[in-house]
N, C-alpha and C positions, 0 to 999 in steps of 0.2 A: 319896586318903589318908584323908579323913574322910567320903567319900561315903555310907558306911553309916549315918551319924548323921543324925537329922532336921535339915535345914538345912545339911548338909555341903557342898552345892553353893554356898552363900553363902560359906563359908570358902575353898573351892577357887577360885571365880571372883574373889572379892574380893582374895585374896592375889596372884593372877595380875595383876589390873588394877592393884593398887598397885605391883607390881614394874615394870609397863610405864608407870607414870605416868598411868594413865587413871582419871578420876573416873567412877564408875558407881554404880548402886544397891548392888551387892555390895561395892564398895570402901568406900563410905560406911558400910555396915553393919559391916564389919570394923573400921573406925576407931572406930565407936561402941563396939564390944565390945573394943577394944584393951587396956584395963587388965586385963580378966578373961582375955583370951586370953594376954597376956604372963605373967600369974600361972600359967597352965597350961603355960608353956614354949614358946608359939608365937610366933615372931618376926613382928612386924607392921611391914613397911616403911612409912616415913613419906613417902616421895616428896619432891619439891622443896618444895612448900608445902602441907602438909595444912591443911584448913579448921579454924578455931578451934572451930567448932560443927558437927560433921558431921551432927548431928540436923537442924539448920536447912537445911543444904545438901541433905540427902536430901529433906526436905519440899518445897523449891523445885524440885528435879528431878522429883519426883512430881507436883507441881502443874502443871508445864509439860507433862507427859505425860498426866495423867489429869484435869486440870481439877478440877471439884467433887468428884470421887471420890478425890482425893489422900489425904484423911485416912483413908479406909477402907483404902487400900493401905498407907499408912504404919503403921497399927496392926497390920495383918496381918503385914507384914514384921518389925516389932519382936517380935511373938509368936513368929514363926519363929526369930528370932535368939536369943531367950531359951530356946527349946527346944534350940537348938544348944549354947548355953552350959551349960545344965543337963546335957545329954548328955555334954559334955566333962568336967564335974565328976565324972561317974561313971566316967570312964576314967582309968587310971593312965598317965602319959606313958611311952612306950617310947623307947629310944635312937633308933629310926628315925623318930620323930615321928608314928607311927601310934598310934591308940587300940588298946591290946592287950587290951581286955576284949571278949570275945565275948558276945553276948546270951544270957542264960540263960532258963529257962522263965518266961514271963510278962513278960519284959523287952521294952520297946518299941524298944530299940536294934536 
């Protein structure tokens, strides 16, 4: 649906994981972006008990996986998430839920 956007895989995987009740890196990133995604008309499932601070949960998950490299991964993921949010801001929501703007000359989408 949004795979053509930078970070589109985050949205695809995160929404899928939230629907399934799975806490993952992608689902936590989607929860972090939920206010902005909701304003763009994207429904973000909340699951049974969403974390109060998904940013903290994400960092803890990354710490367990990457140890002292967690902060580097955390910052990189947040930059990718912001790229996705910015790309979504350039798209007009279509009835199908797809971004209906195709990349023009010089556009990185």
